[in-house]
C-alpha atoms as one frame of an Amber mdcrd trajectory, in Angstrom:
protein
  49.357  27.457  13.251  47.017  25.308  11.137  47.801  25.193   7.429  44.248
  25.178   6.019  45.365  24.414   2.472  46.255  20.835   3.449  42.831  20.357
   5.048  40.990  21.872   2.102  42.453  19.306  -0.301  40.950  16.152   1.296
  37.621  17.936   1.895  37.455  18.909  -1.763  38.497  15.382  -2.745  35.764
  13.887  -0.545  33.161  16.186  -2.103  34.300  15.200  -5.576  34.111  11.502
  -4.705  30.612  11.898  -3.227  29.400  13.820  -6.266  30.960  11.275  -8.555
  29.294   8.458  -6.643  25.908  10.030  -7.280  26.636  10.671 -10.945  27.866
   7.118 -11.534  25.057   5.452  -9.597  23.984   2.811 -10.320  26.955   0.813
 -11.567  25.321  -2.552 -10.852  21.870  -4.078 -10.535  19.357  -2.562  -8.118
  17.207  -4.811  -5.947  13.576  -4.219  -4.975  12.984  -5.940  -1.635   9.345
  -7.040  -1.319   8.400  -7.897   2.283   5.661 -10.292   1.146   5.454 -13.610
  -0.679   5.319 -14.108  -4.445   1.919 -13.680  -6.097   0.373 -10.887  -4.059
  -0.360  -7.334  -5.142   2.940  -6.039  -3.729   4.768  -8.604  -5.861   2.742
  -7.678  -8.960   3.369  -3.978  -8.358   7.101  -4.524  -8.005   7.395  -6.594
 -11.166   5.445  -4.021 -13.153   7.749  -1.191 -12.068  10.940  -3.236 -12.413
  11.486  -2.814 -16.157  10.623   0.892 -16.584  12.560   1.874 -13.456  15.577
  -0.029 -14.725  15.227   1.673 -18.080  15.231   5.139 -16.505  18.099   4.228
 -14.183  20.118   2.754 -17.043  20.693  -0.413 -15.029  18.901  -3.697 -14.438
  16.432  -3.968 -11.548  15.330  -7.252  -9.972  12.781  -8.285  -7.339  13.444
 -10.291  -4.185  10.509 -11.538  -2.097  11.051 -12.062   1.606   7.722 -12.585
   3.375   6.884 -13.032   7.038   5.151 -11.314   9.971   2.894  -9.204   7.789
   5.845  -7.556   6.076   7.659  -6.717   9.310  10.567  -9.164   9.033  11.953
  -7.857   5.739  11.182  -4.243   6.632  13.264  -4.454   9.805  16.024  -6.294
   7.947  16.100  -3.578   5.271  17.118  -0.867   7.713  20.137  -2.951   8.741
  21.423  -3.105   5.154  24.039  -0.666   3.816  22.150   2.529   2.848  23.751
   2.718  -0.585  20.627   2.884  -2.762  21.204  -0.540  -4.292  18.293  -2.017
  -2.352  14.878  -0.341  -2.463  12.165  -1.379  -0.022   8.513  -1.793  -0.911
   6.592   0.015   1.805   2.915  -0.619   2.497   0.167   0.050   5.005   1.039
  -2.919   7.234   4.658  -2.194   8.235   4.251   1.590   7.914   0.833   2.470
   9.348  -0.740  -0.566  11.019   2.002  -2.440  12.900   4.136   0.382  14.432
   1.351   1.840  16.629   0.641  -1.577  18.143   4.044  -3.125  18.777   7.684
  -2.197  19.173   9.603  -2.086  15.886  13.267  -1.398  15.248  12.683   1.459
  12.795  10.968   4.840  12.822   8.856   5.983   9.881   9.675   9.625  10.616
  13.387   9.094  11.250  14.384   6.281   8.879  12.054   6.244   5.861  12.721
   8.346   2.770   9.860   7.920   0.223  10.628   7.770  -3.509   7.154   7.269
  -4.992   4.068   5.076  -5.091   3.810   2.051  -7.390   0.310   0.736  -6.596
  -2.950   2.250  -5.342  -6.060   0.087  -5.406  -9.168   1.151  -3.439 -11.240
  -1.303  -1.433 -14.906  -1.917  -2.166 -17.621  -3.455  -0.043 -19.478  -6.325
  -1.688 -22.310  -8.589  -0.531 -23.808 -11.896  -1.589 -26.649 -11.191  -4.058
 -29.001 -13.501  -2.132 -28.868 -11.060   0.766 -31.070  -8.740  -1.269 -29.131
  -5.626  -0.254 -28.178  -3.330  -3.138 -27.116  -0.037  -1.511 -25.058   1.162
   1.450 -28.190   2.710   2.951 -29.881  -0.695   2.928 -26.758  -2.348   4.375
 -26.503   0.142   7.239 -30.247  -0.014   7.939 -30.165  -3.822   8.057 -27.108
  -3.832  10.326 -28.745  -1.396  12.750 -31.960  -3.411  12.810 -30.035  -6.675
  13.291 -26.921  -5.952  15.430 -24.187  -8.532  14.935 -26.161 -10.604  12.430
 -24.311  -9.575   9.246 -21.074 -11.509   8.769 -18.242  -9.683   7.010 -15.126
 -11.550   5.927 -11.533 -10.331   5.795  -8.170 -11.624   4.613  -7.120 -12.099
   8.233  -6.908 -10.383  11.608  -5.003  -7.117  11.213  -5.263  -7.164   7.416
  -6.381  -4.030   5.588  -9.729  -5.692   4.871 -10.217  -6.293   8.601  -9.411
  -2.698   9.464 -11.776  -1.533   6.714 -14.556  -3.382   8.526 -13.639  -1.694
  11.805 -13.560   1.694  10.087 -17.009   1.079   8.598 -18.381   0.001  11.981
 -17.088   3.200  13.582 -18.231   5.589  10.855 -21.654   4.024  10.265 -22.168
   3.224  13.955 -23.134  -0.373  13.249 -22.293  -3.773  14.695 -21.355  -6.616
  12.337 -19.527  -9.888  12.931 -15.964 -10.095  11.618 -15.024 -13.437  10.052
 -11.261 -13.672   9.403  -9.807 -15.928   6.716  -6.165 -16.592   5.910  -6.319
 -14.624   2.676  -8.642 -13.004   0.159  -8.381 -16.303  -1.681 -10.497 -17.809
   1.092 -12.835 -14.872   1.577 -14.081 -14.587  -1.994 -15.313 -18.201  -2.405
 -17.017 -17.917   0.996 -18.834 -14.784  -0.131 -19.897 -16.263  -3.457 -20.971
 -19.476  -1.726 -23.014 -17.634   0.901 -20.957 -18.670   3.935 -20.511 -14.960
   4.730 -22.699 -11.992   3.877 -20.104  -9.412   2.820 -16.436  -8.595   2.421
 -14.044  -5.803   1.590 -11.576  -6.354  -1.232  -9.460  -4.653  -3.882 -11.541
  -3.269  -6.732  -8.949  -4.710  -9.114  -9.617  -8.181  -7.714 -13.400  -8.054
  -7.264 -14.462  -6.075 -10.353 -14.811  -9.091 -12.658 -16.972 -10.921 -10.098
 -19.175  -7.848  -9.746 -19.547  -7.592 -13.520 -20.425 -11.285 -13.721 -23.125
 -10.861 -11.065 -21.478 -13.293  -8.646 -21.363 -10.605  -5.967 -23.029  -7.215
  -5.502 -20.825  -4.159  -4.954 -22.305  -1.491  -2.681 -19.655   1.272  -2.674
 -15.972   1.924  -3.223 -13.920   3.277  -0.325 -12.156   5.966  -2.366 -12.557
   9.693  -3.093 -13.305   8.976  -6.769 -15.164   6.263  -8.629 -13.196   3.468
 -10.264 -12.770   3.218 -14.024 -13.321  -0.529 -13.605 -16.791   0.034 -12.115
 -17.775   3.586 -13.129 -21.391   3.166 -11.975 -20.350   2.158  -8.451 -20.794
   5.029  -5.980 -18.115   6.091  -3.526 -18.620   5.749   0.222 -18.816   9.544
   0.376 -21.628   9.556  -2.183 -23.336   6.930  -0.050 -23.131   9.193   2.999
 -19.972   7.789   4.632 -17.112  10.139   3.666 -14.922   8.868   6.503 -14.736
   5.368   5.034 -11.676   5.459   2.789  -9.468   2.410   2.415  -6.997   1.371
  -0.240  -4.233  -1.103  -0.820  -1.044   0.852  -1.560   2.645   0.251  -2.064
   5.611   2.465  -2.820   9.393   2.431  -2.956  11.533   3.884  -0.173  15.162
   4.070   0.863  16.873   4.812   4.143  17.318   8.459   5.160  21.029   7.593
   5.516  21.351   7.110   1.739  23.795   9.624   0.175  22.031  12.696  -1.188
  23.341  12.330  -4.781  22.059   8.744  -4.886  18.677   9.811  -3.517  18.462
  12.530  -6.170  19.201   9.993  -8.907  16.581   7.575  -7.582  13.933  10.282
  -7.221  14.561  11.434 -10.773  14.287   7.904 -12.178  11.202   7.184 -10.086
   9.438  10.329 -11.292  10.287   9.496 -14.903   8.922   5.989 -14.342   5.652
   7.250 -12.868   5.207   9.509 -15.894   6.144   6.734 -18.342   3.143   6.072
 -20.607   3.960   2.373 -21.042   4.164   1.935 -17.279   0.867   3.759 -16.766
  -0.762   1.510 -19.359   0.479  -1.605 -17.553  -1.142  -0.356 -14.334  -4.367
   0.573 -16.110  -4.667  -3.012 -17.328  -4.638  -4.065 -13.680  -7.305  -1.498
 -12.830  -4.974   0.475 -10.561  -2.762   3.563 -10.660   0.538   4.673  -9.171
  -1.180   7.712  -7.752   0.143  11.253  -7.956   3.760  11.304  -9.187   6.610
  12.415  -6.941   8.093  11.565  -3.571   6.222  14.303  -1.700   2.822  12.879
  -2.618   3.956   9.492  -1.300   5.200  11.085   1.919   1.799  12.756   2.321
   0.019   9.451   1.717   2.073   7.721   4.427   1.305  10.487   6.942  -2.424
  10.377   6.174  -2.536   6.588   6.434  -0.831   6.665   9.836  -3.401   9.225
  11.005  -6.285   7.199   9.541  -5.418   3.819  11.030  -3.836   4.671  14.382
  -7.185   5.317  16.154  -8.510   2.043  14.741  -5.590  -0.247  15.564  -5.113
   1.222  19.061  -8.799   0.955  19.951  -9.372  -1.450  22.878 -12.149  -3.071
  20.864  -9.822  -4.072  18.005  -7.320  -6.895  18.225  -4.907  -7.188  15.284
  -2.803 -10.099  16.474
């Protein structure tokens, strides 16, 4: 006959250890793994959240950049690390919504990713060279339909969010334009200002100052609401293209295998960080937000982005490699 009292003791001990692990976490520094190089928006977002998150966790937080393959290399490596909560991954549109539908990856968004919260949301806007003489989306669409393939629209590279924004616009507006890929936005912007290309998509946070200086002309922002950086700029929906929504976004995630008490501690600290007034102010200075607080809103964003981009990236007319 089994003596249950001897079994109950280790089970109770294990429960106490697990609970204690969650209560003590973190006892050392927490790493934010950024799957992109230093200097980009994902890097900026991570360094802005580093201090307030550490403050609410009661432990230091540091950033490690590990770029390559559009964010895929570090993302795949992350899911092979111990799921102890001491490494947080920066998730973005590329590794979460754009790459998985087009190639085999070692992780599953549904099975392996546990969202904590967003840290950066910056809508894209469509801008043109002022010499083009186009000042509204209606004029842009009319010109494109009258001159199929003549308008050249630059992107930060094949498969980049700016490229997919072009493809989304082409589908929704039923127009044909010529995609001109560059290696980065750093190459696209000078080409637009110099007149080598007619138009480009780009982060409102990056392009706003050039719009205000008159170097480029913004036609519409691909977001549900107008931007505080350019309050007079209409949304794509206001311009008659409600299906054209595109934004650069990043958030923190952990593995679904992370112990529940640790996840609870991280979610609590992340929510406190998102509601931290000093943190919000630091984002406002960049012209961006962290979006709606909470892990559920981030989970919803990921699902919507997968639904938005899958038809685009799997279209036979679109090549992202």
